[in-house]
N, C-alpha and C positions, 0 to 999 in steps of 0.2 A: 504493499500501500505505501501510497505516496504521502509521506509526513506532512506535508504542506496541503494538503487536500481539506477543503472545509468541509466543516460537518453540518448536518442538518439537528437541532436539538428541538425535542418537542416538551412542554412543561403543560401539564393536563390535572383534569381531576376536580374535585371539589371542594379541597381543602384551601385554605389561605398561602399565599405563598411564589405562586407562578410570575408575577410580575416581579414580585423582591429578587426570587432566582434567576430573573433576566438581567435583572438590574446590577445583582450580585456579578453575572459574569460580566457584564460592560464595565462595570467596576477593574474588573481584573483586567479585562483588554485593554484598558485605558492605560493602566499600570504598567502595561508593554507598549506602549505607543501606539497602539490599532486604532484605526478609524472606525468610529461606532455612530450607529443611526438606528435609533428607536422611533417607529412608528405605532402607534395606537389607534386600534380599529374603532372602538365603541366609546372614549373618552373624548369629552369636550374641551375645547381649548379654553373654554370660558373658567373651568374649576382650576385651583392652585394645588395640582399634585406634587407632592414633595421628590419624586423622582423624579420630575422634569427640572425642578430648581436644582437639585445637586448633579445630575447627569449633565446638565448645561456649565457647572461651574467646573467641572472635571473636562470640559471639552467636547463633550458627545454632542450630537446632534439628536433632538427629541422633539417630534409633532403629534399633536392630537389631533385627529382628521374624523371623530366622530362628534354626533350629538348628543351624547349620554344615555341612559338607559332607553332602551327601545321603546319604552310604554309612555317617554314623554314628550314623543313628537310624532307626528303624520310617518306612517309606514314611507311615503315616498320620499320625507326629508331624509329620514336614515338610508333608504337605497340610494339616491343620489350620494349621499357621504358616502357609502360603504364602495360606491361605483369609483369616486375619485380616489378614495384611499387603495384602493386597489390598482390602479393607475400609477402612483405615486410609488407604492409599494414594487410593483414590477420594475420601475424605472429605476430604484434606489438598488436592488441586487442586481440587476442586470449590467446595471454602469460599471461594476467593477470597482467603483470609487472606493467601498469600505470594505472594511475586512469582518466585520460583524454588522450584522441588519437583524431587528427583533422587530417581528409582527406582532406587537403583543394585543392579544385580545382578538387573534384572527380566529382562533379556533370558535370563540361565542360567535364570531360574526356570520361564520359558515353553519352554525346549529342553530341559527334564527329559523323558526317555524310558523310564527305567528304573521308571517307575511314572505312574499318570495323574495330570494336574494340570488338564484341560482344566474340568472343573467345576467347579473351586475359583479356579482363575485363567484366565478366559477370553479367549482371545486378542481374541475379534471384542468386548469389554468394552474391553480395553484400546485397541484401534483407536479405538473409540468414545468415548474418554475423550481421547485425541489428538485427535481431531477438534471436542470439545464442551466442552473446559476453558475458563474463563476467558481473556478477550482479553489480559488481560494477564499471564497468568500464562505464564513461560519452563518447560519440562517438559525435563528432563534424563532419559534413558534410557540405562545402562550395559550392559555385560555382552555375553559372547562369545555367536554364534550368533543373533546377532537376525532374527527373522522378518522375511520382504520384507513383510509385512503393516506393520509397523512402519515398517519403513525406507521403504514406499511414502507413509507418513502422514505423515514426520517433514518437517522442513525445512531439514536438515543431519544427514549420516550421515559419521561420521569411522570407519574402520577402522584400528585400530592392530594392524600386523602385528610379528610376530617376526622378525627377521633371525637373530639369536643370543643367548644366555640363558643366565645363570650356572648355570640349573638343570641345564642339559645338560653341566656341570662339575662336578656332584655336588654343587654349593652350594645349601644348605637356604635357606629364606625368612630373610630378614634384619628384625630390627626397624627400625622408623624407616624401611626400602625398601619392604618388603611390606608389612608390617600396623603 
């Protein structure tokens, strides 16, 4: 195997920590002077996410391309955001400009079933991107409900499960922990 070959890593599951794992990987890559770009498919640029603030300080590019929770806007608004995000994601990966590209919450976007997404974010194109990305690019894909085709195409799949969560005790999202 070519030791310079870029890997595809998938962080999925119902537990907390998928974006956090990808952010940690980004920090590690930045520490080795790698060029990192994170694209967030669901998160909106209107919210102050901690990972955006910290990764930007470290020199990574990070862009929120979503509209937030899928129930907060009309399906068509979300569909247009996903369509735009997919174009930006393909360009980032295929440009070869980045050593690490993180497609945060892509799995969540692919798993939306309350409105159609396959025509604006085709699963087949995601798998094609994984299989045809530039050789040196490490691709990280996060989010719940990873499609089997994405997992099959990946080099690593980590499933983060929840055994206990403070949400179940009525504790809401915590700044600096959740966002």
